[in-house]
C-alpha positions as CSV (number, residue, x, y, z in Angstrom):
1,M,96.2,106.8,113.8
2,N,93.3,105.2,115.7
3,A,93.0,102.3,118.1
4,H,91.4,100.0,115.6
5,C,94.4,100.2,113.3
6,L,96.8,99.6,116.1
7,R,94.9,96.6,117.3
8,D,94.9,95.2,113.8
9,A,98.7,95.6,113.7
10,V,99.1,93.8,117.0
11,R,97.0,90.8,115.8
12,E,99.4,90.2,112.9
13,I,102.3,89.6,115.3
14,Q,102.6,86.4,117.2
15,M,103.0,86.9,121.0
16,P,101.8,85.7,124.3
17,E,98.1,86.6,125.0
18,A,98.9,88.5,128.2
19,M,101.4,90.7,126.4
20,R,99.0,91.3,123.6
21,E,96.3,92.5,125.9
22,R,98.7,94.8,127.7
23,I,99.9,96.4,124.4
24,V,96.4,96.9,123.2
25,R,95.4,98.7,126.4
26,R,98.4,100.9,126.3
27,C,98.1,101.8,122.6
28,T,94.4,102.5,122.9
29,A,95.2,105.0,125.7
30,Q,97.7,106.8,123.5
31,S,95.8,107.0,120.3
32,G,92.8,109.1,121.1
33,P,92.0,112.5,119.6
34,A,94.9,114.2,121.3
35,A,97.4,111.8,119.8
36,R,96.2,112.5,116.2
37,R,98.1,114.8,113.9
38,S,96.8,116.6,110.8
39,G,98.5,116.7,107.5
40,V,99.5,113.0,107.2
41,R,97.1,110.1,106.6
42,W,98.4,106.6,107.4
43,V,96.6,103.4,106.6
44,R,97.1,99.6,106.5
45,P,99.5,99.1,109.4
46,A,99.9,95.3,109.0
47,A,102.9,93.7,110.7
48,A,105.3,94.3,107.7
49,S,104.0,97.8,107.3
50,V,104.7,98.5,111.0
51,A,108.3,97.4,110.5
52,A,108.7,99.6,107.5
53,L,107.1,102.6,109.2
54,L,109.7,102.3,111.9
55,C,112.4,102.7,109.2
56,L,110.5,105.7,107.9
57,T,110.5,107.1,111.4
58,L,114.3,106.9,111.5
59,A,114.9,108.0,107.9
60,V,112.3,110.8,107.3
61,P,112.3,113.3,110.2
62,V,109.4,115.3,108.8
63,L,107.1,112.2,109.2
64,A,108.4,111.1,112.6
65,A,105.6,112.7,114.7
66,Q,103.0,110.9,112.6
67,V,104.4,107.4,113.0
68,E,105.2,107.7,116.7
69,P,102.4,105.4,117.8
70,I,103.6,102.7,115.5
71,Y,107.2,103.2,116.7
72,Q,106.0,102.7,120.3
73,L,104.1,99.6,119.3
74,M,107.2,98.1,117.6
75,Y,109.4,99.0,120.6
76,L,107.0,97.2,123.0
77,V,106.7,94.1,120.8
78,S,110.0,93.4,119.1
79,P,112.5,96.1,118.0
80,A,114.3,93.4,116.0
81,V,111.4,93.2,113.5
82,A,112.4,96.6,112.1
83,Q,115.7,95.1,111.0
84,Y,114.0,93.2,108.3
85,F,113.6,96.4,106.3
86,Q,116.9,97.6,105.0
87,P,117.3,101.4,104.8
88,V,117.9,102.5,101.2
89,R,117.5,106.3,100.9
90,E,118.3,106.4,97.1
91,S,116.4,108.7,94.8
92,D,115.9,109.9,91.2
93,T,114.3,113.2,90.0
94,D,112.6,113.6,86.7
95,N,110.0,116.1,85.4
96,G,110.3,118.0,88.7
97,I,109.2,115.0,90.8
98,R,111.5,113.2,93.2
99,L,111.1,109.4,93.7
100,E,112.9,108.0,96.7
101,V,113.2,104.4,97.7
102,V,113.2,104.7,101.5
103,S,113.5,101.1,102.6
104,A,113.1,97.6,101.3
105,Y,112.7,94.0,102.5
106,L,113.6,91.0,100.2
107,H,112.5,87.6,101.4
108,G,112.1,84.5,99.3
109,D,110.0,85.2,96.2
110,T,108.8,88.6,97.5
111,A,110.2,92.1,97.6
112,E,108.5,94.9,99.6
113,I,109.6,98.4,98.9
114,Y,108.6,101.7,100.5
115,V,108.8,104.6,98.2
116,T,107.9,108.3,98.4
117,L,107.0,110.8,95.7
118,Q,107.5,114.5,96.2
119,D,106.6,117.3,93.8
120,L,109.5,119.8,93.8
121,E,107.7,122.3,91.5
122,G,104.0,122.3,92.0
123,G,100.9,120.4,93.2
124,R,100.8,117.3,91.0
125,I,101.2,115.0,94.0
126,D,98.2,114.7,96.3
127,E,96.4,112.3,98.6
128,S,94.7,110.6,95.6
129,T,98.0,109.8,93.8
130,D,98.7,106.3,92.5
131,L,101.4,104.8,90.4
132,F,99.0,103.7,87.5
133,D,100.4,100.2,87.4
134,S,103.5,101.6,85.7
135,Y,106.1,100.5,88.3
136,S,108.3,97.4,88.3
137,I,111.4,95.8,89.7
138,H,113.8,94.2,87.2
139,C,114.3,90.5,88.0
140,P,114.7,87.5,85.7
141,F,111.3,86.0,86.5
142,D,107.7,86.8,85.6
143,S,106.1,88.6,88.6
144,Y,103.0,90.3,89.8
145,A,102.8,93.4,92.0
146,R,100.5,95.5,94.1
147,C,100.7,99.1,95.3
148,D,99.2,100.3,98.6
149,S,99.0,104.0,99.5
150,V,100.4,104.5,102.9
151,G,100.1,108.2,103.6
152,Y,100.3,111.8,102.3
153,D,102.1,114.7,103.9
154,E,100.4,118.0,102.9
155,Q,103.2,120.2,104.2
156,T,105.9,118.6,102.0
157,R,103.6,117.4,99.2
158,T,104.9,113.9,99.7
159,A,103.0,110.6,99.1
160,T,104.2,107.3,100.5
161,F,103.6,103.8,99.0
162,L,104.3,100.2,99.8
163,I,105.1,98.2,96.6
164,T,104.9,94.4,96.9
165,V,106.4,92.3,94.1
166,T,106.1,88.5,94.0
167,T,107.4,86.1,91.4
168,M,104.8,83.9,89.8
169,G,106.7,80.7,89.9
170,Q,107.8,81.0,93.6
171,E,111.4,81.5,92.4
172,E,113.6,83.2,95.0
173,I,114.4,86.8,93.9
174,P,118.2,87.0,93.8
175,G,119.9,89.5,96.1
176,G,122.4,92.1,94.9
177,K,121.4,95.0,92.8
178,I,117.7,95.7,92.6
179,T,116.3,98.3,90.2
180,F,112.9,99.9,90.8
181,S,111.4,102.0,87.9
182,L,108.3,104.1,87.5
183,K,106.8,105.6,84.3
184,Q,103.5,107.3,85.1
185,I,101.8,109.0,88.0
186,L,98.0,109.6,88.2
187,S,96.7,112.3,90.6
188,R,93.8,114.7,91.3
189,K,91.5,111.7,91.2
190,K,87.8,112.2,91.9
191,F,85.2,109.7,93.2
192,Y,81.5,110.0,92.5
193,D,80.0,107.9,95.2
194,G,76.4,106.7,94.7
195,V,75.4,109.6,92.5
196,E,71.8,109.4,91.1
197,V,71.4,109.8,87.3
198,P,68.3,112.0,86.7
199,L,66.5,109.8,84.2
200,D,62.8,108.7,84.0
201,L,63.1,104.9,83.9
202,S,59.4,104.4,83.5
203,A,59.5,105.2,79.8
204,V,62.7,103.6,78.4
205,P,62.2,102.9,74.7
206,E,63.3,100.0,72.5
207,A,66.5,100.8,70.6
208,E,65.9,102.3,67.2
209,K,69.5,101.6,66.0
210,T,72.0,99.0,67.1
211,M,75.4,97.8,65.7
212,E,77.8,95.0,66.1
213,A,81.0,96.0,68.0
214,D,84.3,94.2,68.7
215,I,84.5,93.6,72.4
216,S,87.7,95.0,74.0
217,G,86.9,94.0,77.6
218,G,84.1,93.8,80.1
219,S,82.3,91.3,82.4
220,G,79.5,88.8,82.4
221,T,78.2,86.6,79.6
222,A,79.0,89.1,76.9
223,L,82.6,88.0,77.1
224,D,81.7,84.6,75.7
225,E,81.7,86.2,72.3
226,D,84.2,88.4,70.3
227,T,81.4,90.8,69.2
228,A,78.3,92.1,70.8
229,T,75.1,94.0,69.8
230,V,75.4,97.5,71.2
231,L,73.6,100.9,70.9
232,V,74.6,103.3,68.2
233,P,76.2,106.2,70.1
234,G,73.9,109.2,70.3
235,E,74.2,112.7,71.6
236,A,75.5,113.2,75.1
237,D,72.9,113.8,77.8
238,P,73.7,117.1,79.5
239,A,72.1,115.9,82.8
240,F,74.7,113.2,83.3
241,P,76.4,114.0,86.6
242,V,79.9,112.7,85.8
243,E,81.8,115.5,84.1
244,E,84.5,113.2,82.8
245,A,82.2,110.9,80.9
246,E,79.1,111.2,78.7
247,L,75.8,109.3,78.7
248,T,75.2,108.4,75.0
249,G,72.5,105.9,75.1
250,L,69.7,104.2,77.1
251,A,67.3,101.7,75.6
252,F,66.2,98.1,75.6
253,V,67.9,95.6,73.2
254,D,66.4,92.1,72.8
255,G,64.7,92.4,76.2
256,L,67.8,93.7,78.0
257,L,68.4,97.3,79.3
258,H,71.5,98.8,77.8
259,I,73.1,102.0,79.2
260,Q,76.0,103.4,77.2
261,T,78.7,105.9,78.3
262,A,81.6,107.4,76.4
263,I,84.8,107.6,78.4
264,P,87.2,109.6,76.3
265,D,90.2,109.3,78.6
266,R,89.8,105.7,79.9
267,R,93.2,104.5,78.8
268,T,95.2,107.6,79.8
269,R,93.5,108.5,83.0
270,D,91.9,105.3,84.2
271,D,88.4,106.8,84.2
272,H,86.0,103.9,85.1
273,G,82.9,103.1,87.0
274,Y,79.6,101.2,87.1
275,F,75.9,101.6,87.2
276,Y,73.4,100.0,89.6
277,L,69.7,100.2,90.2
278,V,68.0,101.1,93.5
279,D,64.4,99.8,94.0
280,E,61.7,101.4,96.0
281,A,62.8,99.5,99.2
282,G,66.4,100.9,98.8
283,R,67.9,97.6,97.6
284,E,70.8,97.9,95.2
285,R,70.8,95.7,92.0
286,L,74.1,95.3,90.2
287,C,74.3,94.9,86.4
288,D,74.4,91.6,84.6
289,G,77.3,92.5,82.3
290,T,79.5,95.2,80.8
291,I,80.8,95.6,77.3
292,Y,83.8,97.8,76.4
293,F,84.3,98.8,72.8
294,S,85.6,101.7,70.7
295,T,84.7,103.6,67.6
296,E,87.0,105.6,65.3
297,E,85.8,109.1,64.6
298,K,86.7,111.5,61.9
299,G,90.4,112.4,62.0
300,G,91.4,109.1,63.4
301,E,90.3,109.7,67.0
302,R,89.1,106.7,68.9
303,I,86.3,107.0,71.5
304,E,86.1,104.3,74.2
305,Y,82.6,103.2,75.3
306,M,81.2,101.2,78.2
307,E,77.8,99.6,77.8
308,T,76.2,98.3,80.9
309,V,73.5,95.6,80.6
310,F,70.7,94.7,83.0
311,D,68.4,91.7,82.7
312,V,65.3,93.6,83.9
313,T,61.7,94.1,82.6
314,P,60.2,97.5,81.9
315,E,57.8,96.9,84.8
316,E,60.6,96.2,87.3
317,L,62.6,99.1,85.9
318,A,59.8,101.6,86.4
319,G,60.1,101.5,90.2
320,C,63.9,102.0,90.2
321,R,66.4,104.8,90.3
322,L,69.6,104.6,88.3
323,C,72.8,105.4,90.2
324,T,76.5,105.3,89.5
325,R,79.9,105.1,91.2
326,F,82.6,106.5,89.1
327,W,86.3,107.1,89.5
328,T,88.3,109.6,87.4
329,G,91.9,110.7,87.3
330,A,92.4,114.3,86.3
331,L,96.1,114.5,85.8
332,L,98.6,112.0,84.3
333,T,102.3,112.8,84.8
334,E,104.9,110.9,82.8
335,G,108.5,110.5,83.5
336,D,111.4,108.0,83.7
337,W,112.2,107.4,87.3
338,K,114.7,104.6,88.1
339,V,116.6,103.8,91.3
340,T,119.1,101.0,91.6
341,F,120.1,99.9,95.1
342,P,121.8,96.9,96.9
343,L,119.4,94.5,98.6
344,E,120.0,91.1,100.1
345,Q,117.7,88.3,101.1
346,V,116.7,88.3,104.7
347,Q,116.5,84.8,106.2
């Protein structure tokens, strides 16, 4: 935990200025290299997170040492804030993975829930784990949710998350029994950060073959239509640096540069990314649109494609390098985790 995170947490809480400065000085002095612990990574300590982490300090002894700076901050500011989060400590185990709802805070149209995942059998839970948008709380209203990774304990193979669920119509979530469920876990994710694609952009040809494809998603002006003109998928380029995807086409179509990649496991592993150009001055140029479509191969297998479009001339392209940022998830674990626990509105 570093001083910047602690200062951010302090700023989220209303207090007299003199008290704020005193707390920042004290926290900064306690959060240098000697105060850091290895094995657990904590992030996003906003005011609500600070309160919940205090609950974690009391409820999960193995993590107590790592959240000690946050506990000290809460004690200095307002110990009563921690009471907003009600301890739960209810769990469910499926497929060798234990889901525990540690604490929760229900206020108005929002429920905030701290959960942990622990692999009791192997190494399927790691610091890259996410819940793959497969979580929900059961309430009688339409809602939207977000999931923030809070930390990972290497020793116990436990990941901690903050789930925030808000009703779309600002209806108050009723208290009583709350059920949190989870269906899928994605882990062993990899990030290719700014990797250069080894291609000669000074001799990109005009497309020899194109086809009309039904658009399943994307961005830019291509989404104004239901179909788009795309490259006919070709042989995979062995030099493409992303192992989980294949470069299957690069050519100009009607004056626009098209770059095509096949992403076999996009729907099951959330593999995704984007291309960008870097000119001779080092400036990055983002694409003008993306097109997602699929084709059905022999045997009924469907292949997902992403086609990236740049509005660039051959002369402009000749002085550029092609780079990519790509995220892949190597392991999808399915299960049926469900925890029902009592939770009341906090006024």
